[in-house]
N, C-alpha and C positions, 0 to 999 in steps of 0.2 A: 352903733347903738351905745348909749351911755352905760357906764359900768360903776357899780357901787363898791367901794373899797373901804378898808378900816385902817385907822392909825391911832396912836395914843398921843395926846397933847402933853409933851414933857415940859412945855413952857409954863404950865399951870402949877401952882403950889399944891403939894400933896395934901390930901384931906386927913382927917383924924385917924383913918385906917391905913394911912401910908399909900393911898391909891391915887391914880391919875385918870382922867376921863378917857373912855374909848369912844372915838368919833367915827360915825359913818359919813362918807364923803362921796359926792358925785361932782365931777368937773364938767361945767357947762361954759362953752366959749372961753376956756382958759381960766375960769374962776371957780373956786371951791364953794360947794354948797354942803355944809355939814350939819350933823345933829349928834348930840351925845346919846349913846345907847347903852352905856355901862361904865364900869370902872375896873381897874386892875393895878396891881403893884408893878411898877416899870420893869423890874427884873424878871417878872413872870409873863411878859408879853413877847410872843414870837413874831418879830417884825416880818419875817419872810412869809410865814403862813398866815399872818394877820389873825392869830388866835391866841387864847390864853394857854400857857404851858401848865402841866400838872405840877403840884408843889413837890419839893424834895421831901425825903423821909422825915427830916427834922422839922419841917414847916407844917403849920396847921392847914386844914382843908381850905381850898380857895374857890370851891364850886366851879372848877374849870369846865366840867362836862356840861352842866346846865347852861353856863354862859356861852360856850361854843355852839351848843344846839340852837340857842336863840340867835346867835350871829349867822348860823347857816340858814335858818328859816327866813330871817330878815333879808339876807342877801338874795335868796331865791325869790321872795316876794317882789323885791325890786326888779329883778331880772324879768319876771312875768309882767310886771306893770309896764316896763319900758318896751317889752315885746308887743304888748297890746297897742301901745302908742304907735309903734312902727307899722303894725298891720292896719291901723286906722288912719295912718298918715297924719298923726298928731305930732307936732313939733315938741320935743322935750325942752322946755324952757326952765328957768330958775323957778318960776311959779309952779310948774308941773312937779318939779322935784319937791318943793315945799308941800304941795298937796299930798304927795306920797308920804312924806315925813309925818304929816298931821293925820294920816289914816283915811283920807277921803277916797271914795271909790271913783274909779275912772268911768265917766259916762260914755258908753260906746254907742255908736250908730250901727245898726245891722249891716253886715257885709252884703252888698247887693249880689244876688245869685239867682238866676232864673230857675224855675221849678224843675224842669226836665234836665237842665244842666246839673243841678244839685243831685238829682236822682241817679244820673250816670256816675257821678263822683261817689255816691253812696255804694253803688254796685261794685265799683273798682276797689274801694276800700275794703269791702267784704271779701274780695278774692285773696287778700293777704291774711285774713284772720279766720274766715269761716270755712266749714266743710263744703265739699263740692255740691252735695245735694241741697244744702241751705242756699248757696249762691244760685243754683239752678232754679229753685223755687222762687227766690227773689226776682229773678229775671222774668219768670213766667208771670208773676203778679204785675210787674211793671208793664209788660206787653199787654196784659189784660186792661190795665188802666189807660194805656194809650188808645186802645180800640174803643174803650168806653168814652173817652173824650171825643173821638171822631164821630162815633155813632150817635151820641146824645148832644153833641155840640156844646158840651159843658166845658168851658175853658178852665183848665186846672192851673191855678197859681197858688202861691202860699196864702194869698189873701182870700181866695175863693173856697178854701177848704173849711166848710162850715156844716151845720146840721142839714141844710138843704142839699148840699153835695152828698152827704152820707145817705140821706133818704133815697136819692136818685140812684146811687150806687147799689144800695140794697135791692131796690126794684129791678135794676138791670141784672143783678146776679140771680135773684130768686124767681123773678117773673119772666123777664125778657129771655134770658138764656137758660132758665129752668135748671140751674145748678142746685145741688143739695145745700142745706143750711151750713154745713161745716166748711164748704168752700168759701162762703161769706166770712166765716170765722178766720180762715187762713188768710184771706185778703186783708181783713181788718188788722190782724196781728202784724203782718209784714208791713203794711202801710204805716201803722203807728210807729213801728221801729224806725222807718225812714224819717217820719216827721220829728221824732225825738232826736235822732242823729243830727238832722239839719238845724233843729232848735238849739242844740248844744254848741253848734258852730256859728251861732248868731246869724243864720241865713233867714230867719223869720222870728216873729214874736207871737205868732198865732198858737194858742193852746186849746182851741175848741176841739181839736182832734182827740184830746184825752177823754172826751165824753163818748166817743164811738165805742160801742159795745156789741159783741156777738160771741158770747162764750161758747167754746166748743162743746158739742153734745156728745156724750159717750155712747158709742154703739156697742153692739154685742161683742164680747171677746170670744172668738171662735178658736178652739184649740182641741187637740186630740186627747182623749183620755189615755191612761196607761195601757189599757187593754186594746184600744184602737191602734195605738202606736205599735204595740207588739204584733197585732194583726197585720199591719202594713209591712213591718219589717220581715215577717215570716212568710208573706204571700209569695207564691212562685209565679213570676211574670214570664210569659213566653216571649213577649215583645222586648227586644234589647233596649230600645229607647225608654220604654216605661220603667224597665229595671234600673237603668242609670238615673232616671228622674227620681225614682223612689229613693235611691241611695243618696243622691244630692240633698233631697228634702229631709231625709231622716238624719243625715249628718248635722243639719241645722237644728233639728229637734233635740239632738244629743249634746250640742255645744252652745246653742243660743246665739250663734253668729248670724248677722244679717246676710241677705242674699248678696249684697255688694261686696262683703268681705269673703263669703264662701267662694265666690267665683275668682277671687284673687289668690286663694291659697295655693301654695306650691310645696314641694318637699323641703324647701329651704325654711319654711315656717315651723318645721319640727326640729326641736333641739332638746336633748336630754329628756326624751319621753314627754315633752310638753309641746303644745301648739302655742306659738307666740306670734301675734299679729297686732299691728297698730290699726285701729278701726278707722274706716274712711269717714264716717259721719262725725265722730267726736274727737278724732285724732288722739285716742288714748290706747295705750298698750294693754292687751288682755293676755293672760296666760291660762291655758286650759290643760290640765293633766290628761294624758291619754288613758283611756280605759277600754275594756274589751269590746264594747259595742262600737266605739269609734275605730279601733284598730281593725275590726272585721271589715268595715267599709273601706278603709284605706287599702287593705290588702287586696281588694278586688281590682285595684287599678295600679299595676306595678310600673307604669310609665316612669321614666327617670326624673321628670320634672314636675308635671302637674299632679295635684293631689286628688282632684275630683273631676268628673265629666263637666263639660262646658255647655251651658244653656243660656239663651236669652231669657230675660224675666218673663216675657209674654209666653214663650214656648213652655217654660217650666210651669207657669200657672195653668196652662192647658193640660199638660201631661199629668200633673199631680192630681188634678180633678179626675182624670181617667183612671189613674192608679187607685185612688180612694173609692171610686165607684166599683171597680173590679174587686177590690178587697172588702166590699160591702160595708163601707163606713157611711151608713145612710140614715143614721138616727135623725129624726126631725129636730131641727135646731132653730132657735129664735134668731131672726135677722131684722135689725132696725134700720130704717132710712128716715132722713129728716128733710122735709120739704116745707119751705116757708116756716110757719109756726106749728106744723103738724108732724107728729111722730108716727110713722107707720111701722107696724110690727107684722112680720110674715113668719111662717115656718117652712123651712126648706130642708131637703136631705143634706146632711152635713157636707158630703163630697162637693156639692155645688158651691159651697161657701169657702172652700179651702183655697189658699193661694200661698205664695212664697213666704209672706210674713207670718203665716200660721205656724211655721216651724219655730220661730223665735218665741211666739206666744206659748206654744206647747212646752218648750223648755222651761220657761219661767213658771208657768202654772204647775207643771208636774214636779219641778224641783222644790217648789214651796210646799206642795201637798205632801211630798215624800220626805219632808224634814230638813231640807237644806236651809240654813239660816239666811236672812235677808242680806246681810253684809256680803256673804259669799256670792249670792246671786248678783248683787250689784257689781262685784269685782269681775265676775265672768262676763257679764253682759255690757259692762261699761255704762250702765245707767246711773246718772247722778241725780236726776230729779225724782223726789219722792212721789210726786203726783203721777209721773209716768209709771212707776213701779206699782203703785196702788191699783192702777187700772187692771194690771195683769194678775194681781194676787187674789184671784177668785178660785174657789174650789169647785170642782165639777159636781154635778148632781149625784153621781155615783158615790163620790167621797162623802158628801153630806149624808146620804142615805146610810152609808156604812157607819159614820160617826153617831148618827141618831139611833141606829140599832144598838150600837155598843152602849149608848147612854141609857136608853129607855126600852130596849127590846124585851127585857124580862118582865115588864109590867103586864 
């Protein structure tokens, strides 16, 4: 691949400032192709580094930093230009170099890549950068699209991704397979990420996918109130499995950790009276100071290595519903589902709606209600998106009633 280098032309007569031209040069077939890109005093040119040296103390400022930054950028632009030529199998001729010097954009032909071949490449690239759950979800969406293509006989290519395709996909998700609306939202989001990724790599020029829209609809945030959490923590369970499930769940309520991180905790994660763990989903380290409620649960399990009992996600979901039912956490709670363009609202006993993720929601809601500042909540939970956090920062009805009484109770 051609390489752009710099030199100064000392054969030229010095100008009024005592400077000589700085030349950019690319050798093609043994012949120089140069362009003047600046000027410098000969004694201030570093031939080895091909850059301007700083002036001595007794010399006036020569603007070496700005000049060298320009030379760096120009050389990098040339490298990228010639790299694209190589990828596109375009021969770098004298004319091509002159085009670069004159600032002309390289006209690229899209790199030919089959749709599903590109999708596999997209998934593999994500394995190096994305969290495990993100990659798993991407693969699930890709498998759904493969089944969609087979069942509907809609051949998916970069050229066939249009509004007709999206209409048929929407019908397949909501009508044929009777999934909830937010499943369509998830498919749309992940599919658009793939289309953007492949567009950036010149695998296609189709931008119709940017019109696809299925905004996620926010469901009810189910969390325990402070009194309900206290009720669950203090309940005396005769069944050992339920007692262990309660402890695992409540540990999540007190720390804000996700199920996938809770099950990975060991005694090695405790250092200097702190829980330290790198979260699986976001790959961020969180540090949570130990306090009495957390220590009480840890002390129940003195095994030398593991910190908490082990449960599968499904089993814990089942057990914690049983725990909350026995502890009489049965307040009627709003539950929303989304089908097609219809929002359905039901009221169910709260214990029926509680699952593993309720613990994290409980921590965020109670921490906010009881005065913990937002930045500290973000630090403990490793939440970076404001939109995600805002969904959780809802106060319970009991808290609203208490605050309203405080404000207007004497009227």
